[in-house]
C-alpha positions as CSV (number, residue, x, y, z in Angstrom):
1,M,162.0,95.2,134.5
2,A,159.7,98.2,134.4
3,G,158.0,99.3,137.6
4,L,154.5,100.4,138.2
5,K,154.2,104.0,137.0
6,V,152.1,106.0,139.5
7,F,151.1,109.6,138.4
8,V,150.7,111.8,141.4
9,S,148.2,114.6,140.6
10,S,147.6,117.6,142.9
11,T,148.3,121.2,143.3
12,C,152.0,121.5,144.2
13,Y,152.6,124.5,146.5
14,D,150.1,123.7,149.3
15,L,150.8,120.0,149.1
16,S,154.6,120.0,148.5
17,V,155.3,118.2,151.8
18,V,152.7,115.6,151.2
19,R,154.0,115.1,147.6
20,S,157.6,114.7,148.7
21,Q,156.8,112.2,151.4
22,L,154.5,110.3,149.1
23,R,157.2,110.1,146.5
24,I,159.5,108.4,149.0
25,F,156.7,106.0,150.0
26,I,156.0,105.0,146.3
27,Q,159.7,104.5,145.6
28,N,160.1,102.3,148.7
29,L,157.4,100.0,147.4
30,G,159.5,99.6,144.2
31,H,157.2,101.7,142.0
32,E,158.0,104.7,139.9
33,P,156.4,108.0,140.9
34,V,155.6,110.4,138.1
35,M,155.5,114.0,139.4
36,S,155.6,117.3,137.5
37,D,157.6,119.0,140.3
38,Y,160.4,116.4,140.1
39,N,160.8,116.7,136.3
40,D,159.5,113.1,135.7
41,I,157.4,114.4,132.8
42,L,158.7,115.1,129.3
43,Y,158.0,118.8,128.7
44,D,157.8,118.9,124.9
45,P,159.0,122.4,123.9
46,R,156.5,122.4,121.1
47,I,153.5,122.3,123.4
48,H,152.3,123.9,126.6
49,T,153.4,122.4,129.9
50,H,149.7,121.7,130.7
51,S,149.5,119.6,127.6
52,S,152.6,117.7,128.5
53,C,151.2,116.8,131.9
54,V,147.9,115.6,130.3
55,D,149.8,113.5,127.7
56,E,151.9,111.8,130.4
57,V,148.8,110.5,132.3
58,A,147.8,108.2,129.6
59,S,151.2,106.4,129.7
60,C,151.0,105.7,133.4
61,D,149.5,102.6,135.2
62,M,147.7,104.4,138.0
63,V,146.9,107.9,139.2
64,V,146.9,109.1,142.8
65,L,144.9,112.3,143.2
66,I,145.3,114.5,146.3
67,V,142.6,117.2,146.8
68,G,143.6,120.0,149.1
69,Q,142.7,123.6,149.8
70,R,143.8,125.0,146.4
71,F,142.1,124.8,143.0
72,G,145.3,125.6,141.1
73,G,145.6,127.3,137.8
74,K,143.0,127.1,135.1
75,T,144.1,125.1,132.1
76,V,144.9,126.4,128.7
77,P,142.7,125.8,125.6
78,E,145.4,123.7,124.0
79,A,145.3,121.2,126.8
80,L,141.5,121.1,126.7
81,D,141.7,119.9,123.1
82,K,143.6,116.8,124.4
83,I,140.4,115.4,125.9
84,D,137.0,114.4,124.5
85,L,134.8,116.0,127.1
86,E,131.6,114.9,125.5
87,S,132.6,111.2,126.0
88,L,133.0,111.9,129.7
89,Y,129.4,112.8,130.3
90,S,128.5,109.0,130.3
91,E,131.2,108.3,133.0
92,S,129.4,110.0,135.9
93,K,125.9,110.9,137.1
94,S,127.3,114.3,138.2
95,T,128.7,116.3,135.3
96,E,128.2,119.9,136.4
97,S,132.0,120.4,136.5
98,L,132.2,119.6,132.8
99,K,129.7,122.1,131.6
100,K,132.1,125.1,131.8
101,K,135.3,123.7,130.5
102,E,137.1,127.0,130.9
103,N,136.8,126.6,134.7
104,L,138.7,123.3,134.7
105,S,142.2,123.3,136.4
106,V,145.2,121.4,135.0
107,T,144.9,118.9,137.9
108,Q,141.3,118.2,137.0
109,L,142.2,117.8,133.4
110,E,144.9,115.2,134.3
111,I,142.2,113.2,136.1
112,L,139.7,113.5,133.2
113,K,142.5,112.2,130.9
114,A,142.9,109.3,133.2
115,V,139.2,108.5,133.2
116,E,139.1,108.8,129.4
117,S,142.1,106.5,129.0
118,G,140.8,103.9,131.5
119,V,143.7,104.5,134.0
120,P,142.6,103.7,137.6
121,V,142.3,106.7,139.9
122,L,142.7,106.6,143.7
123,T,141.3,109.9,145.1
124,F,142.3,111.3,148.5
125,I,140.5,114.3,149.9
126,D,141.7,116.4,152.8
127,N,139.3,116.0,155.8
128,G,138.6,119.7,156.0
129,V,137.7,119.8,152.3
130,W,135.6,116.7,152.7
131,H,133.6,118.2,155.6
132,D,133.0,121.4,153.7
133,H,131.9,119.5,150.7
134,A,129.2,117.9,152.8
135,T,128.1,121.4,153.9
136,Y,128.1,122.5,150.2
137,E,125.9,119.5,149.2
138,K,123.3,120.3,151.8
139,N,123.1,123.9,150.9
140,K,124.0,124.3,147.2
141,D,120.4,124.7,146.1
142,K,119.7,127.4,148.7
143,E,120.1,131.1,148.5
144,I,122.3,131.0,151.6
145,I,125.1,129.2,149.7
146,S,126.7,132.4,148.4
147,N,127.1,133.6,152.0
148,I,128.8,130.4,153.3
149,E,132.6,130.6,153.7
150,F,134.3,127.3,153.4
151,S,137.4,127.5,155.7
152,S,139.2,124.6,154.0
153,I,139.3,126.3,150.6
154,Q,141.9,129.0,150.1
155,K,140.0,131.0,147.5
156,Q,136.2,131.0,148.0
157,D,135.4,131.7,144.4
158,T,137.0,128.3,143.5
159,A,135.1,126.3,146.1
160,I,132.3,125.3,143.7
161,F,134.8,124.1,141.1
162,I,136.5,121.8,143.7
163,F,133.2,120.5,145.2
164,E,131.6,119.8,141.8
165,F,134.6,117.9,140.6
166,I,134.5,115.8,143.8
167,N,130.9,115.1,142.8
168,F,132.0,114.0,139.4
169,L,134.5,111.5,141.0
170,R,132.0,110.3,143.6
171,H,129.3,109.6,141.1
172,R,131.3,107.8,138.5
173,A,129.8,104.6,137.2
174,R,133.0,102.7,138.2
175,G,136.2,103.6,139.9
176,N,134.4,106.0,142.2
177,S,136.2,105.3,145.5
178,V,137.1,108.5,147.5
179,F,139.2,108.4,150.6
180,P,139.2,111.3,153.2
181,F,142.5,111.7,155.0
182,S,143.9,113.8,157.9
183,K,147.6,112.9,157.6
184,L,149.9,111.4,155.1
185,Q,150.0,108.0,157.0
186,D,146.3,107.6,156.2
187,V,147.2,107.9,152.5
188,E,150.1,105.5,152.8
189,E,148.0,102.9,154.7
190,I,145.2,103.0,152.1
191,L,147.6,102.8,149.2
192,R,149.4,99.8,150.7
193,K,146.1,97.9,151.3
194,Q,144.6,98.8,147.9
195,W,147.7,97.8,145.9
196,S,148.1,94.6,148.0
197,S,144.5,93.7,147.5
198,L,144.7,94.5,143.8
199,F,147.7,92.3,143.4
200,Q,146.0,89.5,145.2
201,K,142.9,89.9,143.0
202,L,145.0,89.8,139.8
203,L,146.6,86.6,140.9
204,Q,143.2,85.1,141.7
205,E,141.9,86.2,138.3
206,Q,144.9,84.6,136.7
207,R,144.2,81.3,138.5
208,N,140.5,81.5,137.5
209,R,141.5,82.0,133.9
210,V,143.6,78.9,134.0
211,V,140.7,76.9,135.4
212,E,138.3,78.5,132.9
213,G,140.7,77.6,130.1
214,K,140.7,74.0,131.3
215,R,136.9,74.0,131.4
216,I,136.7,75.3,127.9
217,D,139.2,72.7,126.7
218,N,137.1,70.0,128.5
219,L,133.9,71.3,126.8
220,S,135.7,71.3,123.4
221,D,136.7,67.7,124.0
222,Q,133.2,66.8,125.0
223,F,131.8,68.4,121.9
224,E,134.3,66.4,119.8
225,D,133.3,63.2,121.6
226,L,129.6,64.0,121.1
227,K,130.2,64.8,117.4
228,T,132.1,61.6,116.9
229,A,129.5,59.5,118.8
230,I,126.7,60.9,116.7
231,L,128.5,60.5,113.4
232,T,129.4,56.9,114.2
233,S,126.0,56.0,115.5
234,I,123.5,57.4,113.1
235,G,122.4,56.9,109.6
236,T,121.1,59.3,107.1
237,S,117.4,58.8,107.8
238,N,117.1,60.1,111.3
239,E,120.3,62.1,111.9
240,K,118.4,65.4,112.6
241,E,116.1,63.7,115.1
242,V,119.1,62.1,116.9
243,A,121.0,65.4,117.0
244,R,118.1,67.2,118.5
245,G,117.6,64.4,121.0
246,V,121.2,64.5,122.2
247,V,120.9,68.2,122.9
248,R,117.4,68.0,124.4
249,F,117.6,65.0,126.6
250,R,121.1,65.4,128.2
251,K,119.7,66.6,131.5
252,L,117.1,63.8,131.5
253,M,119.9,61.3,131.0
254,D,121.9,62.8,133.8
255,F,118.9,62.4,136.1
256,V,118.2,58.8,135.1
257,R,121.8,57.8,135.5
258,G,121.7,59.3,139.0
259,L,118.8,57.1,139.9
260,G,121.0,54.0,139.2
261,L,118.6,52.5,136.7
262,R,119.2,48.7,136.9
263,D,118.2,48.0,133.3
264,M,118.5,50.8,130.6
265,N,116.1,48.8,128.5
266,F,113.3,50.1,130.8
267,M,114.0,53.5,129.2
268,L,114.9,52.4,125.7
269,Q,112.1,49.9,125.1
270,G,108.4,50.1,125.5
271,S,106.3,53.1,126.5
272,N,106.8,53.4,130.3
273,T,105.4,56.5,131.9
274,W,107.1,58.8,134.4
275,D,105.2,57.3,137.2
276,D,106.3,53.9,136.0
277,L,109.9,55.1,136.2
278,L,109.6,56.3,139.8
279,H,107.9,53.1,140.8
280,Y,110.7,51.0,139.0
281,V,113.4,52.8,141.0
282,E,111.4,52.4,144.2
283,I,110.6,56.1,144.8
284,D,107.9,56.1,147.4
285,E,107.6,59.7,148.4
286,I,108.7,63.2,147.1
287,V,109.3,66.0,149.5
288,D,109.9,69.7,148.6
289,A,112.2,71.5,151.2
290,A,110.1,74.6,150.8
291,N,107.3,72.7,152.5
292,F,109.3,71.8,155.6
293,P,107.6,72.8,158.9
294,E,108.4,76.3,160.3
295,E,110.5,74.8,163.0
296,L,113.1,74.0,160.3
297,H,113.0,77.6,158.9
298,H,116.8,77.8,158.7
299,Q,116.9,74.7,156.5
300,R,114.3,76.2,154.3
301,R,116.0,79.6,154.2
302,M,119.4,78.0,153.6
303,N,118.1,76.5,150.4
304,G,117.5,80.0,149.0
305,Q,118.3,80.1,145.3
306,R,119.5,76.5,145.4
307,A,116.2,74.7,145.9
308,R,116.1,71.1,147.2
309,M,113.8,68.2,146.7
310,Y,114.0,64.8,148.3
311,L,113.1,61.5,146.5
312,I,112.5,59.0,149.2
313,K,112.8,55.3,148.4
314,Q,110.8,52.4,149.8
315,D,113.7,51.5,152.2
316,R,113.6,55.2,153.4
317,T,117.0,56.1,152.0
318,F,116.7,59.0,149.7
319,Y,118.1,61.1,146.8
320,E,118.7,64.8,147.3
321,L,117.8,66.6,144.1
322,R,119.6,70.0,143.9
323,T,117.0,71.7,141.6
324,S,113.6,73.4,141.9
325,P,110.2,71.6,141.6
326,D,109.7,73.2,138.2
327,F,112.8,71.5,137.0
328,F,111.6,68.2,138.4
329,H,108.2,68.5,136.8
330,G,109.9,69.5,133.5
331,L,111.8,66.2,133.6
332,A,108.5,64.4,133.6
333,L,107.5,66.2,130.4
334,E,110.9,65.4,128.9
335,W,110.5,61.7,129.8
336,E,107.2,61.6,128.0
337,A,108.7,63.3,124.9
338,F,111.6,60.8,125.0
339,M,109.2,57.9,125.1
340,E,107.5,59.2,121.9
341,M,110.7,58.7,119.9
342,P,111.3,55.4,118.0
343,E,113.1,52.8,120.1
344,E,116.0,52.8,117.7
345,T,116.4,56.5,118.0
346,R,116.3,56.3,121.7
347,G,119.1,53.8,121.8
348,I,121.3,55.9,119.5
349,V,120.7,59.1,121.6
350,A,121.5,57.1,124.8
351,D,124.7,55.7,123.3
352,A,125.8,59.1,122.1
353,L,125.3,60.7,125.5
354,G,126.9,57.7,127.1
355,E,130.1,58.4,125.2
356,M,130.4,61.8,126.7
357,R,132.4,62.6,129.9
358,M,129.5,63.9,132.0
359,G,129.9,66.0,135.1
360,P,128.1,65.5,138.4
361,G,124.4,65.2,137.9
362,P,121.7,66.8,140.0
363,L,121.1,63.8,142.2
364,R,123.0,62.8,145.4
365,Y,122.2,59.5,147.0
366,I,122.0,59.5,150.9
367,R,122.2,56.0,152.3
368,E,120.7,56.8,155.7
369,P,116.9,56.9,156.3
370,F,115.3,60.3,155.6
371,E,113.7,60.4,159.1
372,E,117.2,60.2,160.7
373,Q,118.4,63.0,158.5
374,F,115.3,65.0,159.3
375,D,116.0,64.5,163.0
376,K,119.6,65.8,162.5
377,W,118.2,68.9,160.9
378,R,115.8,69.4,163.8
379,H,118.7,69.0,166.2
380,Q,120.8,71.5,164.3
381,E,117.9,73.9,164.3
382,S,117.8,74.0,168.1
383,F,121.3,75.5,168.1
384,L,120.6,77.9,165.2
385,R,117.4,79.4,166.5
386,P,118.8,81.4,169.4
387,D,121.4,83.0,167.1
388,D,118.7,83.9,164.6
389,K,116.6,85.5,167.3
390,N,119.6,87.7,168.3
391,A,120.4,88.6,164.7
């Protein structure tokens, strides 16, 4: 079984101790470190060693970049040809480091190859370099910048190349995480957490794909049921009208079923109005949660994007409608449009929708009186208000 291939990119001489210890850490986790100073890279005798390093990156699963005090050697033109620099301008908001490609180091070229190839990059920056980078950012547009000596950078003439490349990484559209570190244990702890969290996320995504696959299968089955119901229910004279009705009035049918209509003929025969429907199912009052008194501000705020309306019956029990007032008023218009269809067509549409395996509708029936529920909300609010004030 192949292990996770982790390419470790950095300058070698100043970070040799960090690299050797990081290699042991990666191996202890069961992964495969790929490091140039340990001959893990195929050095093709037909090309430059810089090109071999760049080629190796694309075959790895992840790259760990360590940024220290050295810039390293500038890359050779042959290795530059391995990368489409123009395509990388869209990868970051800060592309100053790409404008003079002759000033790119082989380490930077390895990272650019990873970005181009879609290989994830985890970037770790020495704390001293990170602090000097902040100083550079504050002063880079001032004349004084040429007089500032950055103590964390070994060669001052390379500081701008290092700092601008950090900007490229920080301002990437995605994968722009950067971690300052002061000791190797910081790097190890972050890698352990990141890889563990990534593994957890991948498992969750796998479960979600299974669930989504089942939903798609269910929708496919519903579509087949719908198609069968339509084909077995309609004749040639009104098939288009029925098909349109099945698509258009599905939400209306969900709502009506949620009301527990005693006799579907009320909907299928005659020309009853929307108000007639509400009267027939004994709806006596309609309340929008947005109009609750200020003392129930938490209940109002909790609704947020999921608006609530309450349809209160004559016996004061009620339905909770998990939609906005606009949706509710839209149902009234849909009801009027449904009533305009011939009775035969209405019946066919209702039968076709009845054959489908419908999910939960927008209505939830609450058997207790609305006033009792309202008092419960008021009581809950008395506990929530102090917390809100301290927030």
